[in-house]
N, C-alpha and C positions, 0 to 999 in steps of 0.2 A: 477629424475626430480621432481621439486616442482610445476612447472606451465606448463600447456599444453593447446594449442589452436588448435581446430580441425575445419577445414573449407572445404567447397566444395559445389558447387551449388546444387548438388543432395543428400546432406546429409540426410539419411533416418534413421540411428540408430547410437548408440554409438558403436564404434569398441570394440570387446570383450577384446582385448589386454589392453585396458585402465584400466580394473578392476584389473589388476595385479600390477598396480602402487600404491602400498599401502601408499607410502609417499607423494602422490600428494596432494597439498594444494589448487591449483587454477585450475579449469577446465572450459574452455570457449568453448561453442559450439553455438555461436551467430554470425550473420553476422556483418561486420564492421558497426560502428554507421552511417557512411555516405552512406552506401550501401542501395539500394532498394531491395536487395535480401531477400528472406524468405526461410529458410531451411524447410525440409519436415518431420522432425522427429515427429512422433505421440506419441511415448511412451518413457518415461524415465524408463529404466528397473530396476527391483528389485535389481539387482547386484550393483546398485549405493551404497548400504550399505557397500560394500567392501572398499570404499574409506573413511575410518574413520577419516583421517586427513584433509579432505577438509575444508577450511575456506571460499572459494568463489566458487559459482557455477552459471555460466551464461548460460542460455538456452532460452533467449528471442528470439522472431521472428522465431519460429519454428511452428509446428502444433500440439503441445502437447494437448491431450485430457484428460490426467489423470496423476496425480502424485502418485507414489506408497507409501504405508504406510511406507516403509523402509526408506523414507526420514528422518523420526524421529530419526533414529539411528546416524545421522551425528551430533554428539553433539558439534563439534567444529565449525560448520557452522556459519559465521557471515554475509554473504551477499548472497542473492538469488534473481536472476532476472528471472522472468517468464512472462514478458510483451509480448504482441503481440502473444498470442497462442490461443487455443480454449478450455480453461478450464472453466467448469461450476461449479466445486466444488473443495475443497481441503481436504486432509485427516486430521482427528482429530489428528493424530500423529505429525503434525507440531507443536503442542503445546509443544512438548518436546525440541524444538530448542531454549533453553534458552540463547544461546549466540548470536542469530540472532539479528542484529540491523538495517539491511536494507533489505526491501522486496519490490520488484517491481512486481505489478500484473496488470498494466494498459493494457487496450484493450484486455480483455478476455470476457467471457460470464457469469461471476459471477452475481448472483441475490441477494446476501446478503453478508454482511461482516461476514465471518465464525467465529464462537465463538472461535476456537482454537487460532486465531490470538491474541485475547485479553488475552491469557495466556503468551504471549511472553514479559516478563517483561523488556528485554534489548532492545526492539525495539525502535529506534529513528527515522526511516524513513519508511513510509508506503505509497505506491502509488497504489491506486485502481481506478484510473481514467478510464473513458470510458468503464465501464461495464454496468450492468443493475441493480445495487444495489438500492433498494428502502427503506431499513431500516438499521440502525446502532444499534447493541445491546447495552444496557446500560452497559454491562460488559466492554465496551471500557475504562471505568475509570481505569482499571487495568494497562493500558499502561502509567504508570506514567512518563516514560522517553521519551515519544514520543515528538519529536521536529518538524517533518514534516509530515503532513497528506494531501495527494492529493486525492480529491474526485470529480474532474471535470467530466462532461458529464456522470452523472448517473441519477437516477430517484428518488432522495431523496425528500420527501414531508415535512419532519421534521427532527430535530436533537434531540437526547436525552439530557435531562438536564445534564447528567453525562459527556458530552463532555466538559462541562465548568470546569471540575476538572482536565483537562490536562494542568496544569499551566506551563509546560515546552514548550508548542507549540510556535514555532517561525514562522512557515509557515503553513497556512491552506487555501487550494484552494477549494472553493465550487461552482465555476462557472458552469452555464448550468445544473442546477438541476430544481426541481419544488418547491423550498422553498418559502413559503409565510410568514413565521415568524421565528424568532430566539428565543432560550431559554432566559428567563429573566435574567439569570446570565452570558450571553455571554460577557458582558463588563468586566468580571473578567479575561479574557484572555489577560492580560496586556503585556505579553512578545511578542505578535505578533508585527511584524514591520509594524504598521498601516500606516506609512507614505509612503509606497511603495506597492500599491495595488497588482501589478502583482508579487511581491516577497513574499507577506505575506498573507493577507486575501482578497480574491477576491470573489465577489458575482455576477459578471456579468452573465446575462442570467437567473436570477431567478425573479419570480413575487413577490418580497418582498413587504409586506404591513406593517408588524410590526417587527421591525421599517422600515420605508421607506428608499430607497437607499440614500437619502441625509443625513439622520441621520447616517447611517452606515459609510458614508465617513468621519464623524467627529471622528471616532475612538472609543475607549472604553468609554471615558467620555461621549460622546454624546449618546451612547447606554444606559449607566447607567442612565443618566438624563431622557432619554425617558421613560424607564420602571419605574423610580421613579415617574414621572408625572402621569403615568397610575394608580399607586397604590394610589395616592392622590385623584383620581377622584371618 
């Protein structure tokens, strides 16, 4: 079998027989999207390293508290969903997942954007919404292929200038943080779909002062003009 979905209201652990399926490519242990269920698995076992052919691993909406370092051995992994768990940190070994292009971390207990994520040069989708993140490392500039970055409902007070180097960004959600200002080069993110705030760049719920919300609504040109006027003062 190449694809396996495990379901059960009282799911507590990965059945050991799974680790013998060495050709497995897709492993799903998440409730149905429309379900309100939450599985109870607290640990992703070290034996996950036996599944070397995995390309997709879905374990969102469990009760995971820790991801083992062995996750870094899954060199073919392209998609990893860990949303709606109880994670407070991620192993440094995740930086070895160089084929990973989609990573879901929404609604955990992360307090920072872990540095290993910024080593994932293939990442195009990153969702860290609804955590407790208050800083973004400047090393985020290494995510050159990043197209979607979701940072809603965090505790960000500022953005690093290097976020403006992510020129492939099409979607950037920043709503409901504590941002009072944007980097001066923010208007250089011209690939954002500025015409559709809820699909591209959203600032709702931030106490923005520089530039003010009405300037942000004008898109990249309005932001560039705003900062240009400040430099002339």
